[in-house]
N, C-alpha and C positions, 0 to 999 in steps of 0.2 A: 490913592491906590492905583497902581498901574494895571490896566486891563490887559488880559492875555489875548493876543490876536488869534484869529481863527486859524492862521497858518501854523501856530505853535500848539494848538489844542491836540491832545491825543486823538487818533482816529476812532478809538472806542467811544470817546465823548461825542464825536461828530455822528457816529452811527446811532447812538442813543438819541441824540437830538433829532436826527432824521426820522427815526421811528416814532417819536412823540408827535411828529408832524405828518405822519402817514396813516392811512386808513387800515383798520384791522377789524375782523369780526369779533363780536362779544357774545353772541347767542344765535341759536338756530331759530328761524322764524316759527317753526312748528312748536317750539317750547314756550311761546309767550302767552299761553292760556293763563299763566300766573307769573308774577314777577320772578326774575332770576338774578343771581349774583354773578359778577365777573370781576376779574382783576386784569388790568392792562398796564404793564410797566410799573407795577406797584400801586396803581390807583385803584381803589376799591369802588366798584360800580354796581348800580342797580339797573336792570333792563326790564322793561315791561311794555305792554300794549294798552292804549287807552280804549275806552268803549267805542270810539269812532274808528279804531283800527290803526291809530298812529303809533309807531314805535318810539320809545323814549329811553334815553340813557342819562341817568343822574349819578351824582356821587351817592355812595351807599349810606353814609352817616347822616342821621337826622341831627340838625343843629340845636335841637332842644336839649336832649340828654343822651344823644349818641345812639339812638335806636337804629336797627338794621332795616333800611327801607326795602331791601330785596326780600324781606319776610313780610312786607306790608300788604295792604289790600287796595285794589284799584276801585275807585268810586268815580264812574264816569270818565272825566278827563284828568282826574287827580289821583294821587296815591297817598294812602294814609299810613303813618308810622305804626307798627304793631305795639309800641310801648305806651304812648299816650294819645294816639289818634290824630296827631297833627297832620294836616293834609297839605300837599304841595301840587301845584299845577305843572303841566308839561314844560313850561318855561322856567320852573324852579321857584316861583313865588309861593309863600305860605298863604293858603287861602282860608284855612279853618284851624282854630285852636279850641277843641271841645270844652275845655275847662273855663273858657272865658264867657261870661254872660254877654259882653258887648264885643262883637267881632271886629268892631272898628279899632279896638285896642291891640290887634295883632302887631307885634314888633315890626315896624316898617322895614327894617333891614334884614328880616329873617327870610333867607332864601337858601336854596341848595344849588350847587354848581351843576349845570346841564351841558351836555355835549351833543354834537350833531348825531343824528341817527338816520341811516338810510338802509333800506332792504334791497338786497341784490344777491343773486345766486343762492337763494334759500337761506340767507343769513342776515342778521342785523349788524351793520358796520358803524364804527365811530372813529373819531380822531381826537387826541387829547389837546393838541395845540393848533395853531393856525396851519391849515393844510398846505403842504409844499407842492402837492400834485392832486389831481382829481382821483376820485374813486375808480378802481379798475373797471374798464368797459372794453372788453376784447372785441376787436373788429370781426374776427372769424365767427363770433357767436351772435352778432347783432341780428342777423337775418334768419336765425334758425328757430326762434320761438321755443327755446329749450325748456323741457320739463325737468326740474331739479328734484333730487332726493338727497337730503342732507343726512350725513352719517352721524353716529354718536362721536363726539369729539374724543381725541386721544391726548394723553399727557406724554411729553417727551422732554428729557433733561438736556436740551440743547437750545441755542439761540435760534432766531428766525433764519439767519443766513445759512447756518449748518443744516437746518431742517430742509430748506429749499434745495440745497446742494444734494442732500440725500435723496430727495424725491426724484431729481432729474439726472443723477449720476448713472451712467450706463455700464460702467465697468464692474460694478459690484453684483450684478445679477447672478453670475455663475456661482458665487460664494455665499450669498445671503438668501436667494430666492429659488433654491433647488426644488422645493416642494410646490410653491405656487406657480412658478414659470417652467419647471422642468429643466432639461439640459439646454444651456445657452452657451455660445462660443465665448471662450476667454479672450481671444484677440478681438479688439474692437476695430471696425472698419474706419477709414478716414471720415471724420464728421464734417458735415457742411453746416456751419453755424453762421447766423446773421444777427447783428445787434444794431439797434437804433435807440439811442438814449437809454431809457430804463427797460426796454423790451429786448428779449433774446429769443430767437426762434431756431428750430432745427427740425427737419423732416427725416424720418427713418421708416423703412418698411416694417410692418408688424412681423416680428420674428416667427418662424415656423418652429415652435417648441412643443414639448410634450405636455406641458401643464395646461389646465383649463383656462388660464388667464388669456391665452392667445388662440382660443378655439373658435373664434367667430369669423373665420375666413380672411381673405386678403384685405389688407387695409394699409393706408399710409398714416403714420402717427406724426402729428404736428406737435412737437414740444414747444411750449411757450412759457417763459418766466417773465415776471415783471417785478423789479425791485420796489419795495423790499420783500413783499410777502405773498406773491401768487405764483403757483406752479401748476401747469395743466398739460394734459395730453388730449388732443382732439383726434379721434379715430375716424378716418374717412374711408368707408368701404363702398365700392361701386355697386355691390349687390345688397347691402344691408342698410346703408345710410350712415349717419354720423352720430357718434356718442362721445361723451366727455368724462374724464375724471380730473378733479382739480383739488388742490390742497391750499389752505390759507392759514399757515401757522401764525398764531396770535401770541405776542410775548407777555406772559405773566410777569416775567422779569427779563433782564437782559439776556440771560443764558438758560431760560426755561420757557417752553411754549405749551399752549393748548392748541392742538391741531384740529381746526375746523376743516371739514372736507366734504365732498359729495360727488355724486355722479349725475349725469344728465343725458338726455337723448332728444333728437329732433322728432317732431310728430311723424308717425308712420315708420319709425325705426323697426327693422325687421329682425333684429338680433335678440339677444337675451333681454329679459325684463330689467328694469332699473334695480329691483331687489336682488336679482342674481348678480348683476354687474357690481353692485355695492359689496356683496359678500365676497366676490372674487378679489376686488381691490382691497378690501379690508384684510384679507389673508396676506397680501403683499405688505401692507402697513405693519401688521403685527410681527412679521419677520424682521422688519427694520428696527423696531423699538429696542430689543435687547442689545443690538449692535450699537445703536445711537447712544444708549446709556453708558457705554464704555469709552466714548470718544473723548480725546483730550487734545486741545481745549474744547470746551463746550460751545464756543462761538469762534468764528473766524478770527485768527490772530492779526487783526488789522495793523497793529503797531509792530509786527515782526518779532513778537516775544517768543514765538515757536518757529523752528525751522521746518519748512515744508518743501517737498519736491513734487513736480507735476509731470504728467505724460500726455501724449496727444489725445488720449481718451478723456482727458479733463477739459477739453476745449470748451464745451458748453458751460460747465460750472465756472471756469475762469472768466468767461464773458459775463456770467451773472455777477461775479465780483466786480467787474468793471462797471456794470450797470448800477450796483449799489454805491460804488464810489461816485458815480455821476449824481446819484441822489444826494449824497453828502455835499457835493459841490454846489448843488442847487440851494441847499440850506445856507451855505456860505454867501452865495450871490444875493439871496433875498435879504440876509442880515445886513450886508453892506448897503444895499439899496435903501433899506429902512432906516439905518442909523447913520449913513454917510461915511462909515469907516468899519473895518472888520471888528468883530466882537473881540 
């Protein structure tokens, strides 16, 4: 059978492959007082915290008779299936079969698939395949000792890339966010955008608008996106300090996301509380959702199946698309290095 080279694969397939090898959040840290379920690109997952505080991400299905491990009970460092009590360790080994008199008779091959689990920015992150890049670690946040408040996740019927573009698009404000942002100019000033690899940055002054969203004084907004799935604004005010809003859309499927997001502030921030900041930013998100629900297609038409036109106001999002294509090319390069030839 002739193998299809990576050059002839549809870009959609490359995008899916890149996302399977990228980090996404699957739960808020604050929710892990009990096991939670998640779905990432169709993979059904169980997320929980062990007694020692370690976050764990497993496949959701128990290999005994298909019980839902996200409905299980944590016992120390193990999780027990709610159906027959079979227990599994954090590395996926079956450690206990209650119905067995002799625990040495546990089926030696009985295990569940386990994925990496890392806590950052108030969430638990995982990756389904061999990671193509490291988990996000934004340089502008490293020295801030940010305090994070993770919001309730939101459901959106778009893919990751369309969700990121929506977050960081600056031309839709006058038409979608009249309530949360008030009156904003329809004409967008020339944008100063910089891209390096997977990262895209843009600095803009906080607009002087009528809505509460921009009521915290003069500030410079640093927009920062990283392919495939981080979009943030860091507000730097000379009088109040620095605060952050960030979104991390996590793909339930290729064209459907669960938007994990949150707000943060550096110690001593003199503006609104995190709770008020979250409420203001949530109002913006909720205005976007009904518009996003009607977008066609639901994900970027990487293979050109839809005609699109762009304007100078799209400079930031166009650079995000370039960063996503860079991510796809990294998957290609790793595949060639591993196999000696394109897939």
